[in-house]
C-alpha positions in Angstrom: 26.1 -6.7 50.6 29.0 -5.3 48.5 28.5 -2.1 46.5 28.6 -3.9 43.2 25.7 -6.1 44.1 23.7 -3.1 45.4 24.4 -1.3 42.2 23.2 -4.2 39.9 20.0 -4.4 41.9 19.5 -0.7 41.8 19.9 -0.5 38.0 17.3 -3.3 37.6 14.9 -1.5 39.9 15.2 1.8 38.2 14.7 0.3 34.8 11.6 -1.5 36.1 10.3 1.9 37.3 10.8 3.3 33.7 13.7 5.6 34.6 15.7 6.6 31.5 19.5 6.4 32.1 19.0 4.0 35.0 22.6 2.8 35.1 24.0 6.4 35.1 21.6 7.5 37.8 22.2 4.4 40.0 26.0 5.0 39.9 25.7 8.6 40.9 23.3 7.8 43.8 25.5 5.0 45.0 28.5 7.3 45.0 26.5 9.8 47.0 25.4 7.2 49.5 28.9 6.0 50.0 30.3 9.5 50.3 32.8 9.2 47.4 33.1 11.1 44.1 31.4 9.6 41.2 34.7 9.3 39.4 36.0 7.0 42.2 33.0 4.7 42.4 34.7 1.9 40.4 37.5 1.8 43.0 35.1 1.0 45.8 32.6 -1.4 44.1 34.0 -4.4 46.0 33.6 -2.7 49.4 30.8 -3.8 51.7 28.1 -1.2 52.3 27.5 -0.3 55.9 23.8 -0.3 57.1 23.8 3.5 57.0 25.1 3.6 53.5 22.6 1.0 52.3 19.7 2.9 54.0 20.8 6.1 52.2 21.1 4.3 48.9 17.7 2.7 49.2 16.0 6.0 50.2 17.7 7.8 47.2 16.5 5.0 44.9 12.9 5.4 46.1 13.0 9.1 45.4 14.4 8.5 41.9 11.8 5.9 41.2 9.2 8.6 41.8 10.9 10.8 39.2 12.7 13.2 41.6 15.7 14.6 39.7 19.1 13.2 40.8 20.4 16.7 41.3 17.8 17.3 43.9 18.4 14.0 45.7 22.2 14.6 45.9 21.8 18.3 46.3 24.0 19.6 43.5 24.6 19.8 39.8 27.8 20.3 37.8 27.7 23.3 35.5 30.6 24.8 33.6 32.9 22.7 35.7 31.6 23.9 39.1 29.2 22.4 41.6 25.9 24.3 42.2 23.6 23.5 45.1 20.2 22.5 43.8 16.8 22.3 45.7 13.2 22.0 44.7 13.0 25.8 44.7 15.3 26.3 41.7 15.5 25.1 38.1 18.1 22.4 37.6 21.1 23.9 35.6 21.2 22.3 32.2 24.0 21.7 29.8 22.4 23.7 27.0 22.6 26.8 29.1 26.4 26.6 28.7 25.9 27.9 25.2 24.9 31.2 26.7 27.9 31.2 29.0 30.3 30.6 26.1 28.8 33.5 24.1 28.8 35.8 27.1 32.5 35.2 27.7 33.3 35.9 24.1 33.6 39.7 24.9 34.8 41.4 28.0 32.3 42.9 30.5 32.4 44.9 33.7 28.9 44.8 35.0 26.3 42.0 34.4 22.6 41.6 35.2 21.0 38.2 35.4 17.2 38.3 35.1 15.6 35.3 36.8 18.8 34.0 38.4 17.5 30.9 40.1 20.6 28.9 41.3 22.7 31.8 40.1 24.5 29.4 37.7 24.7 32.0 34.9 25.6 35.0 36.9 28.0 33.3 39.3 29.8 31.4 36.5 30.3 34.6 34.6 31.7 36.3 37.7 34.0 33.4 38.5 35.3 33.5 34.9 35.7 37.3 34.9 37.4 38.2 38.2 37.2 41.9 37.6 33.5 42.0 37.0 30.6 42.7 39.3 26.9 41.7 38.9 23.4 41.6 40.0 21.0 38.7 40.0 17.2 39.1 40.5 14.4 36.6 41.0 10.8 36.7 42.1 11.4 33.7 44.4 13.1 34.5 47.8 13.8 30.7 48.4 15.6 30.6 45.0 17.7 33.6 46.0 18.8 31.8 49.2 20.1 29.0 47.1 21.9 31.5 44.8 23.5 33.2 47.9 24.8 29.8 49.1 26.3 29.2 45.7 27.9 32.6 45.6 29.6 32.0 48.9 30.7 28.5 47.9 32.2 29.9 44.7 33.9 32.8 46.4 32.1 35.5 44.4 29.6 36.7 47.0 31.4 40.0 47.4 30.9 40.8 43.7 27.3 39.5 43.4 24.2 41.5 44.5 21.2 39.2 44.8 17.7 40.8 45.2 14.1 39.8 45.1 12.6 41.6 42.2 9.8 41.4 39.6 12.2 41.6 36.6 13.6 45.2 36.7 11.6 46.5 39.8 14.7 46.5 42.1 17.3 47.1 39.3 19.1 50.4 39.1 21.8 51.7 36.8 23.3 50.4 33.6 25.0 47.2 32.6 27.2 46.2 29.7 25.8 42.7 29.7 22.3 41.4 30.5 21.6 37.7 30.5 18.5 35.6 31.2 17.1 32.1 31.1 13.5 33.1 31.7 10.4 30.8 31.9 9.5 30.1 28.3 7.5 26.9 28.0 4.0 27.5 26.5 1.1 26.2 28.5 0.3 23.3 26.2 3.9 22.1 26.2 4.2 22.4 30.0 1.4 19.8 30.6 3.4 17.4 28.4 6.7 17.7 30.3 8.3 14.7 31.8 7.2 14.1 35.4 10.8 14.7 36.7 10.5 18.3 35.4 6.8 19.1 35.8 6.3 17.6 39.2 9.6 18.5 40.8 10.9 21.8 39.4 9.3 25.2 40.1 6.6 26.0 37.6 7.4 29.7 38.1 10.8 29.1 36.5 9.4 26.9 33.6 6.3 28.6 32.2 4.8 32.1 32.0 1.6 30.6 30.6 0.0 31.2 27.2 2.4 31.4 24.3 5.6 31.3 26.4 6.7 34.8 25.4 5.4 36.8 28.3 8.7 37.0 30.1 10.6 38.1 26.9 8.1 40.9 26.5 8.7 42.2 30.0 12.5 41.9 29.5 12.6 43.6 26.1 10.6 46.5 27.5 13.4 47.4 29.9 16.6 46.7 28.0 17.1 50.1 26.5 16.8 51.6 30.0 19.3 49.3 31.6 21.8 48.4 28.9 24.7 50.8 28.3 25.4 51.9 24.7 27.0 49.0 22.9 25.8 46.6 25.7 24.9 43.0 24.9 21.8 41.0 25.8 21.8 37.1 25.7 18.8 34.9 26.5 18.0 31.3 26.3 14.9 30.3 24.3 12.8 27.4 23.4 13.7 25.8 20.0 10.8 27.3 18.2 11.0 30.8 19.7 13.9 32.5 17.9 11.9 34.4 15.4 9.4 35.7 18.0 12.0 36.7 20.6 14.2 38.4 17.9 11.2 40.4 16.8 10.5 41.6 20.3 14.1 42.7 20.7 14.2 44.5 17.4 11.0 46.3 18.2 12.6 47.4 21.5 15.5 49.0 19.5 18.2 46.3 19.7 20.2 44.8 16.8 20.0 41.0 16.8 23.0 38.8 15.9 23.0 35.1 14.8 20.9 32.7 16.8 23.2 30.2 18.6 22.4 26.5 18.6 23.0 23.8 21.3 24.8 20.5 20.9 21.6 18.9 19.5 21.4 21.6 16.7 18.4 23.3 18.2 18.1 27.1 18.4 19.0 27.9 22.0 20.3 31.5 22.5 19.3 34.8 21.0 21.9 37.6 21.2 21.3 41.3 20.6 23.1 44.6 21.1 22.1 48.1 21.9 23.7 50.4 19.3 
């Protein structure tokens, strides 16, 4: 069977399974099975698939039909132009988080703290973009930190990134001129309604703190004045309806909030604040 025939069959099967974006996903999985870059797939569509390639493709399609995210199947996700390793132990890096990256890079920084680092996509991207900076990433999940360490090595920033298991600030010492976070923020009632590809395959610890979704922000806000240097900035990702509640927590903690930043869909996405 040539690759183009396998691709057509795969698109039909994924659509039958109710997978949104079936054509896009099938192309990425076929490229992975054939060991070529997704941007080169068109060039090899007339090539025959070997038995091993076809077996890999079929196995990947089965997993995708059961809602497993493509990034977990292929083992990586592109974020800010770099590949990050992804497993079931970490939250899949999402395009909307790049709003936070752009804002963080808007001013220089020397020392950055990432609370709930997961894959390390925020911390490691910032260090890669700011060669003179150092940083610390903490997470409650030891398996997640193993993924972050692999990503730090792959990106060549491991010597500038300290990664530690920590319940928020428990293992954090010293001050930072930039603190960032994409904490769990989905309220309990919304978590139960998430798409199966998220709810069943991504770590609940990274998605929801339970109740109203603000518990993590309360913990984070309580330690900002201790760990932010004077004039230091804090940036966090939020759910679209949480800007007012998160800003109030930060103001109560003694920070001055700036304009809320929106994502490409026009939804509130990043709250920014500064310690005077």
